[in-house]
VEXZA-285574 format. One line per 5 residues: number of its first residue (from 1); for each residue x, y, z of C-alpha. Coordinates in steps of 0.02 Angstrom, whole numbers, plus 50000, padded with zeros to 5 digits. Layout:
% VEXZA-285574
NUM	X/Y/Z | ... .
END
This chain:
% VEXZA-285574
1	50002/49997/49992 | 50079/50176/49944 | 50111/50315/50049 | 50052/50402/49860 | 49941/50373/49720 .
6	50018/50362/49602 | 50193/50317/49682 | 50356/50415/49572 | 50392/50271/49480 | 50226/50288/49353 .
11	50299/50418/49238 | 50443/50329/49194 | 50332/50175/49126 | 50309/50131/48955 | 50159/50038/48857 .
16	50154/49839/48909 | 50161/49737/48781 | 50077/49559/48786 | 50160/49425/48856 | 50133/49299/48719 .
21	50220/49451/48594 | 50374/49456/48704 | 50383/49266/48722 | 50377/49267/48524 | 50513/49384/48477 .
26	50640/49294/48609 | 50588/49147/48534 | 50636/49190/48365 | 50766/49294/48414 | 50850/49114/48494 .
31	50796/49031/48337 | 50921/49145/48247 | 51063/49127/48363 | 51080/48964/48356 | 51058/48944/48171 .
36	51240/49028/48164 | 51402/48905/48154 | 51480/49006/48280 | 51349/48950/48423 | 51408/48795/48531 .
41	51265/48718/48634 | 51374/48582/48709 | 51453/48735/48815 | 51319/48883/48800 | 51148/48905/48846 .
46	51008/49018/48841 | 50934/49055/49015 | 50757/49142/49014 | 50713/49236/49193 | 50592/49315/49261 .
51	50638/49426/49436 | 50531/49541/49532 | 50560/49706/49526 | 50581/49776/49701 | 50502/49941/49647 .
56	50326/49871/49632 | 50341/49697/49740 | 50416/49700/49930 | 50420/49551/49992 | 50520/49468/50127 .
61	50594/49312/50112 | 50691/49291/50280 | 50567/49170/50378 | 50547/49057/50239 | 50714/49029/50183 .
66	50774/49012/50395 | 50667/48842/50388 | 50773/48761/50267 | 50915/48850/50141 | 51081/48837/50077 .
71	51205/48970/50117 | 51339/49026/50008 | 51473/49165/49953 | 51456/49261/49771 | 51579/49335/49672 .
76	51536/49449/49544 | 51618/49551/49423 | 51519/49668/49310 | 51632/49698/49161 | 51499/49810/49083 .
81	51307/49835/49085 | 51291/49668/48964 | 51440/49557/49029 | 51457/49470/49195 | 51548/49340/49290 .
86	51499/49262/49436 | 51599/49123/49550 | 51497/49028/49680 | 51586/48947/49819 | 51571/48891/49993 .
91	51403/48823/49994 | 51350/48753/50140 | 51187/48656/50167 | 51084/48662/50285 | 51135/48867/50328 .
96	51192/48881/50502 | 51112/49048/50588 | 51231/49169/50636 | 51195/49227/50844 | 51185/49419/50782 .
101	51092/49403/50600 | 50930/49436/50650 | 50970/49577/50748 | 50985/49687/50574 | 50832/49797/50538 .
106	50773/49807/50378 | 50734/49995/50319 | 50631/50015/50164 | 50723/50109/50020 | 50629/50265/49933 .
111	50585/50136/49815 | 50487/50037/49936 | 50398/50126/50052 | 50267/50003/50037 | 50247/49895/50180 .
116	50306/49695/50134 | 50164/49604/50052 | 50105/49446/50097 | 50173/49272/49993 | 50067/49156/50085 .
121	49963/49143/49922 | 50122/49108/49834 | 50207/48971/49950 | 50015/48889/49918 | 50049/48887/49746 .
126	50239/48830/49770 | 50201/48693/49879 | 50049/48632/49771 | 50156/48664/49582 | 50353/48605/49629 .
131	50408/48449/49585 | 50550/48438/49719 | 50657/48549/49822 | 50824/48539/49756 | 50913/48659/49891 .
136	51017/48510/49963 | 51097/48488/49771 | 51187/48656/49831 | 51292/48599/49948 | 51482/48626/49918 .
141	51421/48680/49758 | 51562/48777/49647 | 51515/48856/49488 | 51610/48989/49382 | 51512/49053/49261 .
146	51510/49202/49117 | 51327/49259/49097 | 51313/49394/48931 | 51131/49492/48941 | 51042/49486/48754 .
151	50895/49580/48811 | 50784/49644/48941 | 50581/49673/48939 | 50473/49731/49071 | 50294/49644/49114 .
156	50186/49670/49278 | 50296/49673/49401 | 50433/49557/49332 | 50598/49610/49224 | 50629/49494/49113 .
161	50810/49431/49046 | 50855/49328/48908 | 51049/49275/48932 | 51173/49165/48854 | 51251/49079/48993 .
166	51425/49004/48974 | 51496/48886/49087 | 51663/48905/49124 | 51819/48789/49198 | 51792/48793/49373 .
171	51946/48653/49432 | 52070/48790/49473 | 51945/48892/49579 | 51901/48722/49675 | 52102/48680/49708 .
176	52132/48859/49759 | 51999/48871/49898 | 52053/48703/49971 | 52221/48795/49995 | 52159/48949/50034 .
181	52079/49014/50216 | 51915/49048/50183 | 51907/49187/50307 | 52027/49276/50224 | 51960/49251/50037 .
186	51785/49343/50129 | 51874/49472/50198 | 51960/49555/50038 | 51891/49684/49983 | 52014/49796/49869 .
191	51878/49815/49725 | 51709/49811/49756 | 51582/49703/49618 | 51552/49812/49471 | 51615/49969/49531 .
196	51760/49981/49419 | 51746/49910/49198 | 51913/49890/49216 | 52024/49772/49348 | 52212/49779/49339 .
201	52240/49584/49360 | 52419/49535/49403 | 52445/49364/49434 | 52582/49378/49556 | 52611/49518/49700 .
206	52782/49584/49659 | 52791/49605/49843 | 52807/49424/49871 | 52880/49343/49731 | 53023/49391/49608 .
211	52971/49334/49417 | 53008/49367/49253 | 52930/49355/49085 | 52809/49199/49118 | 52765/49226/48961 .
216	52856/49257/48823 | 52809/49427/48716 | 52701/49324/48599 | 52613/49255/48736 | 52424/49298/48785 .
221	52480/49358/48952 | 52585/49497/48967 | 52664/49622/49113 | 52509/49750/49092 | 52363/49630/49088 .
226	52335/49437/49088 | 52258/49463/48898 | 52341/49571/48762 | 52247/49677/48654 | 52234/49571/48511 .
231	52171/49443/48622 | 51976/49385/48654 | 51970/49476/48823 | 52048/49634/48843 | 52069/49790/48978 .
236	51931/49870/48907 | 51832/49714/48838 | 51823/49545/48876 | 51786/49537/48689 | 51902/49629/48566 .
241	51838/49795/48467 | 51803/49675/48327 | 51717/49539/48426 | 51552/49516/48409 | 51513/49607/48592 .
246	51592/49788/48615 | 51593/49915/48758 | 51443/49998/48689 | 51334/49852/48671 | 51304/49659/48657 .
251	51253/49697/48494 | 51354/49827/48372 | 51270/50008/48332 | 51172/49954/48152 | 51108/49793/48288 .
256	50937/49755/48326 | 50974/49748/48499 | 51068/49927/48531 | 51058/50040/48695 | 50936/50145/48641 .
261	50826/50001/48630 | 50802/49819/48618 | 50711/49826/48460 | 50763/49946/48330 | 50694/50109/48299 .
266	50604/50041/48125 | 50500/49903/48201 | 50475/49796/48348 | 50462/49655/48239 | 50545/49668/48055 .
271	50448/49517/47957 | 50600/49548/47835 | 50739/49536/47949 | 50777/49534/48110 | 50949/49572/48104 .
276	51014/49675/47955 | 51158/49630/47845 | 51264/49738/47980 | 51212/49641/48111 | 51311/49552/48266 .
281	51257/49392/48201 | 51325/49380/48020 | 51413/49215/47990 | 51563/49304/47900 | 51592/49444/48022 .
286	51619/49326/48179 | 51787/49337/48247 | 51875/49173/48243 | 51961/49219/48403 | 51763/49271/48474 .
291	51704/49193/48635 | 51585/49079/48498 | 51673/48961/48385 | 51623/48801/48325 | 51770/48725/48437 .
296	51761/48798/48618 | 51747/48942/48707 | 51900/48935/48774 | 52047/48860/48662 | 52126/48725/48747 .
301	52284/48692/48645 | 52351/48875/48711 | 52461/48823/48858 | 52555/48914/48932 | 52738/48904/48979 .
306	52821/48877/49148 | 52968/48906/49231 | 52998/48826/49409 | 53165/48908/49400 | 53105/49068/49463 .
311	53035/49016/49634 | 53142/49098/49785 | 53214/48967/49892 | 53166/49078/50068 | 52976/49055/50025 .
316	52858/48968/50119 | 52770/48812/50063 | 52610/48905/50055 | 52664/49023/49953 | 52761/48889/49834 .
321	52601/48789/49815 | 52516/48935/49776 | 52642/48996/49662 | 52629/48820/49559 | 52436/48819/49535 .
326	52459/48994/49443 | 52583/48909/49341 | 52480/48744/49311 | 52345/48849/49252 | 52305/48828/49056 .
331	52196/48952/49008 | 52144/49146/49034 | 51984/49128/49100 | 52050/49010/49249 | 52162/49160/49302 .
336	52054/49277/49286 | 51935/49189/49404 | 52065/49176/49532 | 52087/49354/49503 | 51903/49380/49531 .
341	51944/49283/49692 | 52067/49377/49764 | 52038/49547/49726 | 51806/49552/49739 | 51740/49553/49890 .
346	51604/49424/49907 | 51401/49426/49930 | 51357/49297/50081 | 51166/49222/50000 | 51046/49127/50082 .
351	50948/49017/49940 | 50805/48894/49931 | 50774/48816/49743 | 50633/48705/49671 | 50602/48637/49522 .
356	50438/48656/49473 | 50309/48515/49376 | 50339/48593/49210 | 50514/48617/49199 | 50549/48772/49268 .
361	50664/48812/49423 | 50600/48962/49562 | 50752/49004/49671 | 50720/49140/49829 | 50878/49230/49879 .
366	50908/49330/50037 | 51059/49438/50049 | 51100/49599/50153 | 50917/49685/50129 | 50866/49611/49961 .
371	50745/49475/49945 | 50747/49408/49776 | 50630/49313/49688 | 50677/49220/49530 | 50581/49110/49394 .
376	50712/49029/49276 | 50657/48926/49122 | 50835/48852/49061 | 50846/48778/48909 | 50690/48873/48877 .
381	50650/48824/48673 | 50571/48666/48743 | 50433/48722/48845 | 50280/48783/48763 | 50246/48987/48783 .
386	50078/48945/48862 | 50144/48845/48991 | 50265/49005/49031 | 50110/49116/49018 | 50004/49034/49148 .
391	50143/49007/49258 | 50191/49180/49254 | 50021/49242/49286 | 49992/49107/49417 | 50129/49192/49519 .
396	50080/49369/49480 | 49922/49363/49543 | 49974/49244/49702 | 50074/49397/49753 | 50014/49585/49765 .
401	50038/49677/49607 | 49917/49822/49651 | 50044/49964/49651 | 50104/49911/49480 | 49905/49923/49416 .
406	49862/50093/49510 | 50049/50155/49428 | 50001/50085/49258 | 49825/50164/49267 | 49893/50328/49299 .
411	50014/50311/49154 | 49874/50278/49043 | 49772/50387/49117 | 49846/50552/49190 | 49773/50658/49349 .
416	49637/50507/49358 | 49474/50556/49450 | 49328/50460/49469 | 49172/50537/49384 | 49039/50597/49516 .
421	48877/50626/49459 | 48777/50739/49554 | 48608/50751/49622 | 48517/50885/49536 | 48396/51018/49605 .
426	48232/51071/49503 | 48325/51226/49458 | 48487/51126/49385 | 48344/51023/49273 | 48264/51163/49226 .
431	48424/51247/49170 | 48498/51087/49090 | 48358/51014/49011 | 48357/51104/48849 | 48532/51061/48826 .
436	48485/50867/48860 | 48359/50873/48720 | 48468/50971/48615 | 48654/50871/48628 | 48534/50704/48645 .
441	48554/50629/48827 | 48558/50445/48872 | 48483/50373/49014 | 48528/50204/49101 | 48464/50110/49265 .
446	48573/50160/49441 | 48608/49972/49492 | 48612/49964/49674 | 48819/49899/49704 | 48964/49947/49714 .
451	49092/50079/49615 | 49227/49988/49507 | 49341/50011/49389 | 49384/49856/49258 | 49551/49870/49215 .
456	49608/49737/49073 | 49785/49738/49021 | 49825/49608/48886 | 49731/49468/48923 | 49713/49493/49121 .
461	49566/49572/49212 | 49565/49651/49378 | 49445/49767/49456 | 49492/49940/49562 | 49383/49991/49694 .
466	49355/50181/49735 | 49463/50160/49885 | 49597/50105/49758 | 49579/49924/49818 | 49653/49791/49673 .
471	49575/49637/49647 | 49620/49491/49490 | 49474/49455/49426 | 49517/49325/49297 | 49600/49284/49107 .
476	49514/49356/48951 | 49506/49275/48783 | 49552/49440/48693 | 49719/49538/48705 | 49641/49722/48755 .
481	49711/49891/48825 | 49535/49947/48903 | 49451/50019/49070 | 49283/50013/49086 | 49186/50093/49226 .
486	49068/49978/49327 | 48930/49943/49459 | 48979/49798/49525 | 48865/49658/49601 | 48856/49457/49646 .
491	49033/49423/49557 | 48950/49531/49391 | 49027/49713/49327 | 48901/49793/49240 | 48988/49947/49150 .
496	48920/50103/49106 | 49058/50188/49023 | 49233/50171/48928 | 49365/50285/48984 | 49521/50207/48885 .
501	49516/50088/48742 | 49672/50024/48628 | 49812/50151/48672 | 49676/50296/48685 | 49640/50386/48824 .
506	49431/50410/48807 | 49400/50547/48928 | 49419/50708/48819 | 49288/50604/48706 | 49093/50635/48688 .
511	48984/50519/48799 | 48911/50461/48616 | 49068/50442/48559 | 49127/50324/48701 | 48937/50219/48696 .
516	48969/50201/48515 | 49147/50113/48542 | 49098/50003/48717 | 48938/49931/48597 | 49030/49869/48491 .
521	49144/49739/48602 | 49105/49590/48615 | 49065/49551/48785 | 49062/49361/48784 | 49252/49365/48778 .
526	49249/49434/48956 | 49204/49253/49029 | 49045/49306/49083 | 49125/49425/49215 | 49053/49573/49120 .
531	48875/49589/49053 | 48819/49743/48955 | 48693/49859/49005 | 48558/49947/48920 | 48611/50122/48887 .
536	48444/50202/48800 | 48476/50347/48706 | 48347/50482/48702 | 48295/50641/48634 | 48109/50675/48661 .
541	48065/50701/48847 | 47933/50544/48790 | 48078/50432/48772 | 48161/50448/48948 | 47962/50424/49012 .
546	47969/50272/48937 | 48118/50210/48999 | 48054/50257/49189 | 47900/50157/49168 | 47981/50010/49113 .
551	48169/50019/49184 | 48177/49861/49285 | 48142/49778/49139 | 48291/49827/49034 | 48416/49730/49143 .
556	48440/49584/49235 | 48295/49572/49344 | 48387/49510/49479 | 48481/49666/49490 | 48427/49783/49603 .
561	48401/49957/49520 | 48401/50104/49636 | 48380/50255/49506 | 48426/50310/49336 | 48589/50392/49293 .
566	48559/50530/49140 | 48726/50590/49021 | 48725/50727/48930 | 48776/50636/48765 | 48920/50776/48711 .
571	48979/50782/48901 | 49161/50724/48934 | 49229/50623/49074 | 49285/50777/49157 | 49106/50844/49155 .
576	49025/50788/49322 | 48885/50932/49314 | 48823/50851/49152 | 48779/50694/49235 | 48650/50678/49355 .
581	48591/50541/49485 | 48420/50522/49525 | 48365/50401/49662 | 48203/50303/49704 | 48254/50380/49854 .
586	48338/50509/49931 | 48483/50441/50038 | 48652/50510/50137 | 48803/50421/50199 | 48837/50502/50370 .
591	48971/50478/50488 | 48889/50445/50669 | 48998/50461/50829 | 48881/50400/50972 | 48804/50555/50987 .
596	48806/50669/50831 | 48784/50650/50641 | 48944/50722/50523 | 48963/50751/50331 | 49174/50731/50341 .
601	49214/50881/50480 | 49046/50954/50454 | 48910/50932/50596 | 48745/50888/50533 | 48608/50948/50664 .
606	48473/50840/50702 | 48354/50941/50663 | 48427/50933/50481 | 48411/50723/50479 | 48243/50750/50589 .
611	48242/50548/50651 | 48115/50501/50747 | 48155/50433/50919 | 48152/50243/50873 | 48270/50255/50735 .
616	48388/50363/50819 | 48402/50218/50963 | 48429/50096/50819 | 48580/50192/50762 | 48633/50213/50926 .
621	48608/50024/50947 | 48718/49990/50801 | 48840/50103/50850 | 48885/50021/51000 | 48879/49843/50937 .
626	49005/49921/50802 | 49128/50000/50940 | 49110/49833/51026 | 49162/49734/50888 | 49320/49845/50872 .
631	49353/49846/51063 | 49534/49801/51123 | 49440/49646/51210 | 49369/49590/51077 | 49546/49594/50962 .
636	49572/49409/50972 | 49412/49369/50889 | 49452/49460/50742 | 49568/49415/50604 | 49729/49512/50583 .
641	49749/49547/50411 | 49751/49710/50314 | 49577/49703/50225 | 49481/49640/50371 | 49302/49627/50290 .
646	49171/49614/50430 | 49024/49593/50323 | 48947/49441/50260 | 48847/49502/50144 | 48916/49431/49977 .
651	48881/49581/49874 | 49009/49685/49985 | 49165/49678/49903 | 49228/49838/49942 | 49330/49787/50106 .
656	49358/49902/50242 | 49541/49940/50254 | 49566/49912/50412 | 49708/49837/50503 | 49782/49798/50685 .
661	49944/49874/50757 | 49985/49881/50931 | 49823/49793/50996 | 49718/49946/50903 | 49640/49954/50762 .
666	49661/50080/50613 | 49571/50129/50456 | 49659/50176/50295 | 49595/50249/50138 | 49644/50391/50028 .
671	49614/50565/50008 | 49615/50668/49857 | 49743/50823/49834 | 49693/50929/49674 | 49825/51055/49646 .
676	49813/51193/49506 | 49958/51220/49408 | 49948/51391/49296 | 50043/51355/49155 | 50019/51472/48982 .
681	49887/51457/48902 | 49799/51330/49001 | 49790/51283/49194 | 49835/51100/49227 | 49738/51015/49359 .
686	49855/50894/49471 | 49784/50740/49549 | 49845/50626/49709 | 49803/50534/49818 | 49867/50525/50013 .
691	49849/50391/50108 | 49765/50430/50272 | 49770/50339/50450 | 49612/50346/50555 | 49643/50296/50734 .
696	49480/50238/50743 | 49343/50128/50617 | 49228/50244/50573 | 49049/50204/50586 | 48959/50253/50429 .
701	48751/50263/50431 | 48647/50278/50279 | 48514/50389/50309 | 48333/50415/50211 | 48289/50608/50191 .
706	48135/50592/50104 | 48045/50495/50251 | 48185/50524/50392 | 48218/50373/50430 | 48388/50254/50476 .
711	48425/50130/50309 | 48570/50013/50364 | 48731/50044/50398 | 48860/50064/50267 | 49003/49945/50319 .
716	49089/49950/50142 | 49104/50127/50163 | 49272/50211/50224 | 49224/50397/50244 | 49013/50491/50250 .
721	48970/50619/50105 | 49061/50775/50068 | 48960/50923/50113 | 48933/50978/49968 | 48849/50797/49921 .
726	48745/50812/50062 | 48669/50995/50032 | 48630/50937/49852 | 48533/50770/49917 | 48449/50888/50061 .
731	48361/50999/49911 | 48321/50859/49811 | 48218/50785/49945 | 48147/50948/49989 | 48101/50973/49817 .
736	48041/50791/49804 | 48158/50747/49675 | 48138/50576/49624 | 48084/50439/49476 | 47906/50489/49508 .
741	47935/50665/49439 | 47990/50587/49277 | 47815/50482/49239 | 47684/50527/49149 | 47564/50568/49291 .
746	47682/50688/49389 | 47670/50864/49375 | 47786/50926/49488 | 47922/50986/49333 | 47763/51072/49279 .
751	47758/51174/49433 | 47915/51209/49476 | 47940/51266/49280 | 47782/51409/49322 | 47859/51440/49484 .
756	48036/51477/49396 | 47925/51583/49255 | 47858/51691/49398 | 48022/51713/49475 | 48110/51753/49303 .
761	47968/51895/49322 | 48032/51963/49485 | 48203/51951/49411 | 48190/52114/49308 | 48111/52227/49444 .
766	48146/52299/49621 | 48073/52400/49772 | 47926/52393/49853 | 47805/52213/49796 | 47628/52195/49816 .
771	47578/52037/49752 | 47381/51978/49717 | 47322/51809/49755 | 47491/51724/49821 | 47521/51627/49977 .
776	47660/51678/50088 | 47764/51533/50064 | 47776/51527/49886 | 47819/51722/49854 | 47965/51705/49989 .
781	48015/51546/49857 | 47995/51668/49703 | 48064/51835/49761 | 48239/51733/49847 | 48337/51767/49700 .
786	48259/51941/49643 | 48313/52110/49688 | 48153/52159/49790 | 48212/52165/49969 | 48076/52289/50023 .
791	47919/52294/50107 | 47815/52162/50050 | 47624/52161/50064 | 47502/51999/50016 | 47332/52021/49968 .
796	47191/51909/49934 | 47070/51904/49807 | 46957/52016/49903 | 47085/52165/49835 | 46942/52228/49742 .
801	46873/52315/49920 | 47050/52329/50006 | 47085/52507/50040 | 47281/52557/50023 | 47388/52675/50086 .
806	47550/52634/50036 | 47639/52662/49870 | 47723/52512/49764 | 47851/52491/49645 | 47786/52334/49589 .
811	47620/52239/49590 | 47611/52061/49504 | 47457/51944/49464 | 47505/51770/49429 | 47392/51643/49386 .
816	47231/51747/49497 | 47194/51860/49344 | 47092/51677/49294 | 46986/51685/49455 | 46938/51885/49396 .
821	46803/51914/49264 | 46831/52049/49169 | 46732/52162/49273 | 46838/52111/49436 | 46999/52183/49344 .
826	46928/52332/49298 | 46876/52371/49498 | 47038/52307/49552 | 47126/52446/49464 | 47017/52555/49497 .
831	47024/52525/49683 | 47217/52518/49680 | 47286/52597/49536 | 47331/52739/49608 | 47432/52637/49736 .
836	47563/52577/49598 | 47705/52684/49528 | 47811/52582/49425 | 47767/52405/49343 | 47629/52299/49348 .
841	47648/52112/49283 | 47511/51995/49257 | 47529/51804/49204 | 47377/51708/49149 | 47301/51581/49044 .
846	47244/51685/48870 | 47085/51601/48796 | 47164/51674/48646 | 47307/51534/48654 | 47155/51394/48663 .
851	47162/51265/48552 | 47090/51113/48605 | 47053/51036/48782 | 47185/50927/48871 | 47125/50753/48971 .
856	47285/50656/49043 | 47350/50570/49182 | 47431/50738/49237 | 47309/50873/49178 | 47146/50927/49127 .
861	47080/51088/49057 | 46942/51079/48958 | 46786/51187/48931 | 46634/51204/49018 | 46518/51280/48906 .
866	46527/51247/48695 | 46427/51384/48626 | 46441/51289/48462 | 46289/51199/48502 | 46123/51274/48503 .
871	46060/51265/48639 | 46207/51294/48718 | 46274/51155/48816 | 46348/51189/48989 | 46450/51039/49067 .
876	46446/51115/49235 | 46425/51032/49393 | 46269/51060/49435 | 46269/51022/49614 | 46415/51146/49610 .
881	46384/51337/49674 | 46486/51401/49513 | 46349/51313/49420 | 46236/51472/49428 | 46376/51607/49451 .
886	46477/51541/49281 | 46328/51534/49177 | 46282/51707/49232 | 46447/51785/49191 | 46467/51675/49025 .
891	46298/51738/48977 | 46343/51925/49037 | 46495/51934/48946 | 46589/51937/49120 | 46704/51789/49044 .
896	46757/51718/48888 | 46699/51534/48942 | 46719/51428/49108 | 46849/51327/49137 | 46895/51146/49237 .
901	47050/51113/49304 | 47131/50976/49378 | 47308/50950/49408 | 47370/50782/49496 | 47448/50806/49640 .
906	47421/50967/49676 | 47299/51096/49767 | 47199/51141/49607 | 47087/50990/49604 | 46924/51021/49514 .
911	46940/51202/49483 | 46836/51334/49394 | 46917/51457/49311 | 46874/51612/49202 | 46926/51602/49024 .
916	46986/51783/48986 | 47063/51860/48829 | 47213/51952/48830 | 47153/52092/48701 | 47020/52138/48834 .
921	47137/52153/48966 | 47261/52239/48878 | 47100/52376/48869 | 47057/52375/49026 | 47245/52433/49109 .
926	47256/52565/48963 | 47070/52638/49023 | 47175/52653/49192 | 47330/52729/49142 | 47433/52578/49118 .
931	47533/52548/48961 | 47587/52403/48898 | 47782/52393/48882 | 47804/52196/48851 | 47676/52055/48796 .
936	47771/51866/48750 | 47703/51678/48775 | 47834/51572/48890 | 47952/51434/48805 | 47919/51274/48800 .
941	48011/51180/48944 | 48089/51015/48862 | 48062/50896/49013 | 47858/50907/49006 | 47749/50780/48921 .
946	47641/50836/48752 | 47493/50859/48867 | 47588/50994/49017 | 47670/51067/48861 | 47515/51112/48786 .
951	47441/51172/48945 | 47585/51291/48964 | 47559/51365/48815 | 47407/51430/48845 | 47490/51571/48966 .
956	47533/51752/48924 | 47642/51861/49007 | 47603/52050/48987 | 47692/52205/49069 | 47630/52371/49118 .
961	47695/52537/49169 | 47606/52684/49219 | 47745/52801/49217 | 47857/52892/49120 .
END
C-alpha cells in the first residue's frame, strides 16, 4: 500500500506489451542465434529469467529461507552493463544461523515505502506445483559462469532477461579454495563488485614473488594484462573491438539490439529481417578468436609455458603451492577467475531452490536487505509459451501487484478521478433540460451495487475500487488495453462507461462516442464476468418517460436498481455537472460518533436529519455494536489482516481497509489532493491521492431524507458524503426530486417550471412589491433570487374592496387573474391603481391561445360551455355553486368561458376558473393609464410531456407601466 497514488515510478513506465508477443520475439531471436555456426550449444545455453521488480513488489523471504536454505559466497564482476562473471563457492547446506544475523533491522528504501506483502498465496502455489526442492543439491557446489544479457523486457511486476550463459572451468577455483583460508577470501575488499569497469589483474604480488617473463612477449599474457590487446579478452572489454560484443552494446550499433532500444527504430518485429546485414550475428563477420567458435569457447591448445626456476627458496610452502597453481593454469579464464577471488569482496547469500512440475526453476534468495525471487526457464526452447504464460500469471496474481496496476492506470490516464454524478435540484433540471434535449442524452438504470473500475491489460482483468483496492478477476479471451467504469454486484460487473480503449484515453471524448465504442465490444470474451448494460439514447422527453415506466425490465431482473443516471451525450468524462443521479429515494451516508452526525468534518444538526426517536435509538444501538466489535477486548476474535472485511454480505466486495497495530484498529483510505498549476496558456489540474490513517474505524450510516428513517449501516464505506453532496441531496429531498417526477402522471416539473417563470419576471424589478392572490410561502420562494428586498404586502382576491395607503413600485398577479372576471379586473385597478407607481406584471391563461381540451393522467383542462351547440351545452357541475354563477358570467360576457382545471398531486383539484382574453385585459389596463411595455408567450420546457406542454402554451405574460 503506497503512501501516494501514483508513486514516483509511474511516469517512467512504458506501454505494456503482451507476454505472448514478448515470448514470441524472444523465441525468434533464440532460433536466429542458434542457426549460426558459431554457436556452441555444448557449452552455451540460453536462460530466460523472470525477476521481481523491487519497486513494485516488496516481499520478505527471510523466515521462509531460515527453515531450510543453503548459504554460499558469490563473487561477481560486471565487466560492462551486459557481461557478468560470477563465482559461487563455499556452499553450505543446511546453513547455520549466525547469532547476530537476525538482529539487523531492514529499513525500506525510498523505492519501497510500501509495506511487505503477504506471500502466503505464493507459498501455497509453490507447494502445490513444485516437483521437488533441490536446495540440498547446492551443498558444496562450486560454479564459474559468464553470463551475457541479450535483451530485457518489463512485464507487470517482472523484469525479463534473456541471457546466454557460458559454463567456465572451475577446477582451478576448487584447488585454490582448498588451500586458501576461507575467512581470508571473504575479508578481501580491494575492489567491490561492479564498481570498476577495468580490473588490473596481476598474477603474482610483486612484494612476495620475484618473477621475470613468465610468458613470452608473444604469449597471451603480458605484464600489463592477463590478456593482450589482440586477445579475446582485453582491458577494455572481455571481447575485442572487432568481436561480436563491444563496450557500447552486446550487439553493434547497427544491430537490432542497441543501447537505445532492444528493438530497432524501424520496427519491433521486422518481417524482412530481424537482424540486418551489418548485425553482429553474421556468419562472415564472426571473429575466429571470438568467444563463440565451433570448437570451444576456450582454446585448449593455448598452454602457457611454466618455469619453476624462478621460485625463490626462502618462500614458505604455502606460497610455493600457490605459485605452483598459477603456473599450472592452462587457460586465461581460470587465471581471470582467481583474480576475481583475490580482489573482489564476496556477498554471502541464502537460497532455496525448487524445480517445478513444468520444468521451470524457482530460486528465492536473501542477502543484505534484499529479497529476490527468480523464475528461471533453463533450455527454454522446449517449454511451450502457453505454459510459461500460465505460470507467470499464476505467480503474479498470488502476489500483490496492486502498486504496479495503480501506477499503470495513471500512466494510461494521468490525473485520474472517478466521475461523480450530481444529484440535481429542480432548478438544475430546468436549466439543463434544453441542453440535454439538444445534445441528445442517455439514460441507464443505476444499479444498487459498488463502484468499480475494470482494468484489462493484455489478457488479464483487474478491478479497482473507489479506495484503490485492486483485485485480480480472471483472464480474458482477447488481448485488450481497456478501462471500464462499472457497478459491481454478485460477482458481476455492469459497465456504464468506457474511458480507455486500445492506446487511447477516451475521457476527453463525448459520451456518445464512448458509448458507440463500448457497444461495439464483444462482451462474450469476458468469461461472463462483465454483462452489457442497457443504455438508452433519448431525444424527446417521452423516451425518458417510457424508460422510467419499464426501466426495471431492461436489465437483469435479479439486479436491483435504485434510480437512474442521465448523461449529456456531448459531455466528457471530466464533466461531472452534466451527469445526473436521480434515485428512487434520497439517501445520504453520514458518520455517527455515538451522539452526532457528520458530513466529513461538518456537524449535521439532528433537526436537519430529523430522525424519530425510535430510528435514532436504532442508530445508537448499531454504533455500540460496531464499537464493541472493534474494541481491544474483542481483538483476539478478529482476524489480523490488512483487509478485515466484517460484512458477510456476498454483494459487499469493497473491503474495509482496517489493520491491527499494537492491539489497536486503524482504518486506511486515500484522500484526494488537487493542485492547480497555472501554465500558459492553460491550467493543469494535478490529482494525487494521499494515504490517511484513522485511529478509529468510522461508523457510517445511510439515512433516508425523504421519510427521515435509518436505512442501514454502510460497512463498505470508509468515509461519509461531502458537505456539498449532502446539501444537494437535501435540496432534492425537499423538492421531491425522484423517479416519480419523470412519470407521465407527475406534475412536479411543470409546477416548478411555472414557478421559475414567476421568478424570472420578478428578477427584472426591485422595490416595494404588491403581490395579488398568492400565499406567503410561495411568494418567498419566488423573490429569493430577485432584487426585491423591501416591504412586501400580500393581498388575496378581495383586492377590489381593500383600501391601500402605501405606494408600491411593483405589482404582480400570477394565475389569480383567471379567478377574476373582466369587471373584477376593472374594479381592482380602479381601487389600487393610484397606489402603484411603477410596474404591473400579470401571468394568466389566455383564452385567445386556447386550442383544444386537455385530458391526460397528469392534467385536465377543458371548456365547460360549448357555444357551438344550440342550445348552449353547459358542462358545469350542477351541484356546484359555480354552476349558476359561472353561467351568468358567461351569459353577461364577464368571461369568455368557464374552464375546469384538474392538476394531479396539487391543490388545484376540480377547480373552475374564468377564460379571459388578453386583448380585453389590455384595454382595461389602458383605461386606467397603464401602458403595455411587453407581452410574450413563455418558452416551452423540454422536460414536459405533450399535455403539459400544451397546457403551458396557453400562458401569457403582459407587463404594464404607469410611469413615463
